[in-house]
C-alpha positions, 0 to 999 in steps of 0.5 A: 888815504895812504892807510887805504892805498896800505889796506888795499895792498895788504888785500892784494898781495894776502889774496894772492897768498891765500887763493894760492894755499887755496889753490894748492890744497885744491890741486893735492886733493885734485892731484889725489883724484888724478893719480886714483884716475890714472891709476886704474887706467893703468891698472886696467889697459897696461899693467901684467903680471910679468911687469913684476918679473922685469919681462921687456914687453909686459914693459913696453906695453905698459910703457905706451900707456904712460906714454900716450895716456899718462905723460903730459904738459903737467904730468912729468913723471911715471914710477911704479913699486913694491913695497919693498921698495924696488921700482918696478917700471919708470918712464926714466928707463935709467930708474927700473930695477933700481931700490930706495927707501919707501916712505912711512905715509907710501908703505900705509897706502899698501895696507890701508889704500887710498891716495896720498899727495905732497911736495916732492923732495928733489933731494932724494937719490930717487928724484935726481932726475926729476931736478930739472924740471924744478918744484914738483907734486908728487901723488900715490896710489896702490894699484894690483896687477892681474894676479892681484899683487900690489904696488905703487903707482907714482906720478910727478905734477909741475907746481908752476900748474898750482900757481897757474891755478892760483893766478886764474882765481886772483885774476877771476876774484880781484876786479870784484874785490878791487872795485869794492876796495876802490868805491870804500876809497872814494866814500872815504876821501871826502870824508877825510877831507872835511875831517882834515878842513874840521881839524884844521879850523879847529886848530887855527880857533884855537890859536886865535883863542891862545893868542887872545887869552895871551894878549887878554892877560897882559890887557889884565897885568896892564890894568892891575898894575896901573890901578896898584900904582896909582892907588895902593902904592901911592897911598903907603908912600904919602902915609911914610912920607907923612909918618917920618915927620912924626917920628922926628917930633917924637924924639925931638919930646925925648920920646924915642919909644914912640919915636923908634916905633914910627921909623920902624913902620915907616922903614916897612911902609918904604920897604913895601913901596919897593916890593910892590913897584918891583911886584909891578914891573913883574906884572906889567914891565916897560913897553918893549918899543919904549924901553927895548929888550935889554932894560925889560929883561934886567927888570925881569932879573932884579928880584932875583938879585934883591934875593941873593941870586947872581944873574947874568944878562947879554944881550946882543945888540943888532938895529934896535927892536925886532917883531920877536922881541915879545915873544923872547920876552915872553919866554925869557918871564916865564924861565925865569919866574920858574926858577926864582919860584921852584927851582932855588937857583944859585945864579941865572943867565941870560942870553939873547943873540941873534944869528942868521936872520932868527933870534935865540933866547937862553935862559940857564939856571943852576936849580934842582931841576925837573923830568921834562916828561912832567912838565905840565906838573907843578909850576911849568903849564907856562911853558907848555901854552907857550910852546903852542904861540912859538910853533904859531910863530914859526918857531922851536921852544927847547927845554932841557932839565933832569932833577938835580942838574938845572934847566934850561930853556932854549927858543930859536923864532925867525925876526 
């Protein structure tokens, strides 16, 4: 709608300027025709050879014609020139007899005839008496005295009359033009409304699908973790427990090689059980409601500690569980996982504070960093999906990173 209103404003302003330009060209054409008509009138009714000599009676006769039939509210000045730039007559007596240089277009009229019109240059000395009248349009044509001597007949017309013509054209054309635009706008409003509602519904469906996908992912992680814990992990732990006495028995029988092989196998099995249990924590950590946010985040950092990465965790205690804790945990999990798998850091710091009714999570690593403009590239799709969840919750997710300077993930979400 704003775009349509802007378009209407552009059409109105542009239409006025275009119509005024058309009116100006039309006025110049009409002024050329008018100066020729008035020139013929002056030539037949008031111009005599005595004007060439400055005869007072001839000048009075010409002045009577000019004052009575030429000058009006639109035409405010008349001048009659010789080819060499001398003013033979003007309704401003102070100009009579003065000499000024004619322009090339005016001199050309003496040879080719016709008429010419242009905006007046009021800075010229011959136009000093016209300056108080403001913007003017001047027109010229060549007329002849009864003896056949050519002289240049010039009139000055108010430019305000041209603007008035433009406004009259605009008033004539504006109502149907604006009415057509209004009808177009009325047709656009329901279409835009339906499109906005459709986009809103689509956005809501997308958010619900995203939330459902996250919940489904959590449920599937839980199922996989449960199956592993109750199946493979228990079986491996049982095998390790059953093999341990065999190693002792082989040692008592004096078969050191067999005892060493069995102990090595038991060690590998126990290490595999530990690794699987660590993986289970990553796949499906303890429920936040029962264990709390700090132990859950500590479990996330334990694989980094096992890999020799320095970790630091600070969680501000503030009255137990909060509604924002699941989102905080998901964001921390994604940031820590990316740091561990892609950043090659030497240290990772996690901080959770709760200033002024909101929760603020900061995960910082000193790894290799990445280009944030390509976040959806290698290993960072999860952060992009989390950003949608955070916005849905009324929060803000900010990822600050650059190649070679580590990464800082900042989450701010209402409690």
